[in-house]
N, C-alpha and C positions, 0 to 999 in steps of 0.2 A: 041532463046532457052536459051542462057546464061542469058539474061535480065529477062526472065520469072522466071528462077530459083532464081535469086537474089531477085526479088520482092516477090516471095513465101517465101524465107528465112526470109526476113524482116518482112513479115506479121506474120510468125510463131513466130519470136522473140518478135514482138510487142504483140501478143496474150499471150505469156508466161509471159511477164513483166506485162501486165494488169491483168492477172489472179493472179500473185503473189501479186501485189499491192492490188487487191481486197481482197485477203485472209488476208493480213496484216491489212488492214483497218477494216475488219470484226472482226479479232482477237482483235484489239485495242478497237473497239466499245464494244465487249463483256466484255473485261477486265474493261473498263471504267465504263460500266453500273453495273458490278458486284461490283466494288469498290464504286460507288455511292450508290448502294443499301445497302452495308455494312455500309457505313457512315451514311446513313439515319436511318437505323435500330439501329445502335449503338447510335446515338444521341438520338433517342426516348427512348432506354433502359436507358441511362444515365439520361435523363430528368425525367423519371418515378422513377428511383432509388433515385434521389435527392429529388423529391417530397415526396417519401415514407420516406426518412430519415428526412426531415424537418417536416413532419407531426408527425412522431414518437417523434422527439425532442420536438416539441410544446406540444404534448400530455403528455409526461413525465414531462415537466416543469409545466404544468397546473394541473396535477393530484394531488388530495388531499387525504389524508388518514383520514378516520373516525375511531377514537378510541372509541369503544363501552364500555359500563359499563361491569364489570366483565371480564376484559382483562388481559392477562399475557404478559409481555415484554419478547420476545424471543431473546436471543443473540446467533446467530447461525453462525456468520461469513459468511453469504451469500454475504456480501460485504467486501471489504478490508477496513481496518482502517488505513488511512495514517496520518503521522505526520502533514502535512499541507494540506489545501484545494487544489484541482486540479487547476493548473494555466490556463488550457484551458478547460472551461466547455463544449464547442462544442465537443472536442475530447472525453471527458468523456461520454457524451450522446451517441456519435457514437459507442464507445467501448461497452457501455451497450446494444445497439441495436444489435450489431454483435454477441457478445458471452454471453450476459446476465450479464456481470460483471459490478459492480459499486463500487464506493468507497465513504466513508465519512471521514471527518477529525476527528482526535482524540478529538479535542475540541467539535465538534458536538456530538460525542458519549458520552463524559463526561457530557455535558450539558443535554443531553436526560436522562441519568441515574439519574442525580440530580433532573430533573423536574418530573420524574416518582415517586420519593419518595413522593412527595406532591400531586400526581394526584390520586384522589379517584377512577378513572376508572381502574387504574393499581393495581392488587392484589398482584403481586409478579414478580420475575424474574426467567426465565427458561433458564439455560445455557446448550446448546446442540451444541457444536462448530464443527459441521459436515460439514459446508460450505466450499467452495473453496477459500474464502477470506484469506487475510494474515494480520498480525499485528506484529510489532517488539516486542522484549522482553521488551523494555522500555515502549511501548504502553500497553502491558499486565500488567505491574506493576501499571500503572495509572488506567487502567480499574478495576483491582482488588481492588485498594484503593477506587475507586468510588462506587463499589458494596458493599464494607464494610460499607461505609457511608450510602448507601441505606438501609442496614439492620437495622440501628438505627431507621428507621421509623416504625419498627415492622412488616414489610411485609416480606414474605418468599423469600428465594433464594434456588433453588434446581438445581442440575446438573445431566445430563445424557449423556452417550456416549457409542458407541459401542466399541471404543478403544481410550484410552487416550494417547496422546503424552505427553512429559514432560512439554511443555509449556501450553498445554491445561489443564493438571492436576493442574499445578500451579494456573491457573485462577480458576478452578473448586473448589480448596480447600477452597475458601472463602465461599462456599455455606453451608447452614445449613445441607443439606444431599447430598451425592454423590452416584449415582447409575451407575451400569455398566452392560452391556449386558452379559448374562451367558456364552457366547462363545467368548467374546471379549478379550481385553488385556489392560495392563497398563505398560507404559515404565517408568522405574526409574533407570537411569544408570549414572547420573552425566553429567558434561559438558566437552568439549574439544575444542581446537582451532587449526586449521590447516592453514599453509601458503604454497602456491605454489611458488617454486623457478624456475627461468628461466635461470640462469647462465649457467647451463650445455648445454641447447639448444643453447644459444647464442655462447658458445665456439665452438660447432660443426658447427655452421653457419659462424664462423670466424668474429663475431660481438662483439665489445667491447662497453659496456655502459659507457658513461662519466657522472658521477654524481657529482654535486656540493653540498656539505654538509659540514658545519663547523665541524671540528673534535670534538668540545666540545658537539655537539648534538648527542650523541651516542644513545639516545632513539628515534631519528627521523628515524623510521625504514621502512617507506613506500618504500624506494628505495632499501632495502636489497635484495629482490628477484632477482634484476638485477646484483648485484655485489657479492653476497655470494651464497653458495650452501646449507646453513643451517642457523638456527637462531643464531644471535649473543647472547652473554650472557645477554646484556642489554635488547634486545627485548624479550628474553625468560623470564627474570625477570618481565618485565612489563606486558606481556601477561598472565603470571601465576597469577599475582596479579589481573588482570582484570577478568579472569575466576573464580578465587576463590571468588572474591567479588560478581560476578553474582550468583554463586552457593550458596553463603551464604545467599543472599536475598531470593532465591527460597526455600532452605531447611529450613531456620529459619521460613519463613512464613507458610510453610506446617506443621512444627513441632508445632507451636503455634495453628494453626487452628484445627489440628487433635489430639492434645494432645499426641503426640509422641515425645520421646526424640530426640534431634538433633543427638546425637551419633548413635542412632538406625537407623535413616534415612540414615546417611552416610554409615553405615555398609550394609544396604540394597542395596545401590547403588554400593559399592565396590564389593560386592559378587554376584551382579545381582540376588537378591533373589526374585524380583517381576517381573512378566511378565504375568502370567496366572490369570484369574479372581479369582479363589479360593485363590491364593497367595495374591492378593490385598485385598480380604475380610479378610483373616486370619491376615494380618499385620495391619489391621485397616485403610487402605487407602481409602476404600469405605464402604458404609453402607449396601448395599444390591445388589444382582444380580437379575435383573428383565428385562423383555422385554419392549420395548418403549410403547406399548399399555397399559401396566400396570401403566404408569405414570398418567393415568386418575384417578386411585384409589388414587395415592399419592396426586394429586390436590384436590380430594374430602376430604381427611383427613385434608388438610390444609384449608378447608372451601370454596373452589371454586366450584360452582355448575356446572352441566353438560353443560350448555349453554355458556361456556367461549370461548373467542377468543384469538388467538395469534396475537400480533403486533410486527413486527421485529424491531430491533434497528434502521436500516436504515430508515424505514418508520416513526417510531416515531420521530427520529431526524429531519426528513424533516418537520414534523408538528411543532415541537418546534422551528425550525429555522424560519418558516413562522411567528410565533407569535412574534419573536424578531426583525422583519425587520424594523418596524416603530418606532424606539426609538428616541425621540427628546431630551432626557436629556443629561447631561454631560457624556462623554465617556472615557473608557479605551481602547485604540487601541492595537490590537494584530498584530504585524508585523512579518512575517515569513521569516527566512533566511534558506531555505531548499534546500540542494543539494551541489554540488561542486562549489567553488567560482572561477569565471572566469572574465576576463577583458571585459570592454565595456558595451554595452547595448543589451538587448534582453529579450526573455521570453522563458520559458520551464522548464526543470528539473534542470537547473543550476541556481546559484546565480550570476547574472551579477552585477558587482560592481557599475557601474554608475546608473543602473536602481534601485537597492535597495537604493542607497544613495539618489536618487531623491525622492523615496517613503518616506524615513525617513524625508527628508526636508519638504515634504508636510504635514506629521503628525505634525512636529514642528510648522508649520504655521497655523494649524487648531485650532482655538480657542476653539472648543467644546471638543477637546481631552485634558484631564487633566493629563493623565499618559499613559505610554507605556509599554507593555510587548513585549520584543523581544524574539521570539521562535526560537532557534538555533538548527538545526539538519544538521550538515555539517562536512565532514571529512577534510575540508580546501581546499586549492588550491592556487590561485594567491596571492602572498604577496602584489602586487600593488593594486589589487582590494580590498583586505582586509583593506589596509590602507585608501582607499577612503571611505569605509563604516565606519571604525573606526572614521574618522574625523567627519562624519555627526552625529554619535552617541554622540561624545563629545559635539558637538554643541547642540544636543537635550537635553542631561542631564544637560546642564547649564540652561535650561529653565523649564524642566519638569522631574518628577521622571521616571526613566527607570529601569525596572526589567527584568533580563534575565532568561528565562526558557530553560533548555537544554533537548533535546530529546535523540535519540540513540547516536548521536555523537556531540561533540563540540571540535573537534581536530584541532591543528595547526591554520590555518586562521580562523576556526570556533570558536576557543577560543579567538583568537586575537580580533575579532570584539565584 
């Protein structure tokens, strides 16, 4: 009887163990198969995604724009205008596919406007800066100058917007006529400069910033937010000069273009006299208040027939760039120093000292390159990397003419190079 009970107990335990193991095995198999299925499906999805991306990139690279006769060059900031070409074309095409944003370099934009002046297919320029792209104030200044030269060809330039910001109006002021939406607005309020200070936060956190700065460099203000709680007198002095200089360029350009005294424009800004459409029209900042569909009548007055086409600045620049690819003559090289200066080698938004130095050395050794334009747009950075770049520029200028063109910034190491 005892033996029978023991045997029965062992069989019961064995059955339980086997049942538990079977359950665990089945659970494992289900999880494994589910994971395998997810992996396979995910792999296929990623494969199709990359195929889609590559097809899109290839398509965008191969697409050509046909500029028809009776076309108007439309500058709408559908694309950002960057100081330098993108360093990673693949990333640029990917970004364009994801959110529709693209960018062109300032040089491409200026070249396109220059080419449009002599292109019989282009009847004029339509400024309607409603797009989501961006451009620096320095870029706006160069664009405005290029459009001013375009006007010398005898072709028209007209501007329209639903609401003008101050930078957009500065660009639009170069136009022969400026139009505004009847319920829009125009901002004219001057410039200001703000600095964020972190010392109060650091004090609360018990953190002390150790800054190494020669006492004679009182205008070297980039470190001030970490050691002061307000602007130093030296920094306030230089920032005020910078802001005043920038405002002077804007206000003087608008005064000359619109035939308004500079004193009057400054009073408008000080008193905030312009915001509403009627105020902008009364003060002479715009020529008429109309809706955008009425621009067709404006184009007709300017001699453009009904069957006109718009070609965007980005599309036209792409065509002009394609025409310039196969140049075999002597060359002027444009070398970009765009971004913060850092040590070592690399690619991206920074200026890597050794990488740029190597590029400059390559330009020096290129017999086809007879002169070099160094385009600097940098707030500075590593003194060591700047010195490495400076040395190569010294070697280059001993053999070929070197001209420096400064963008929005050429500060500290950016000026050193």
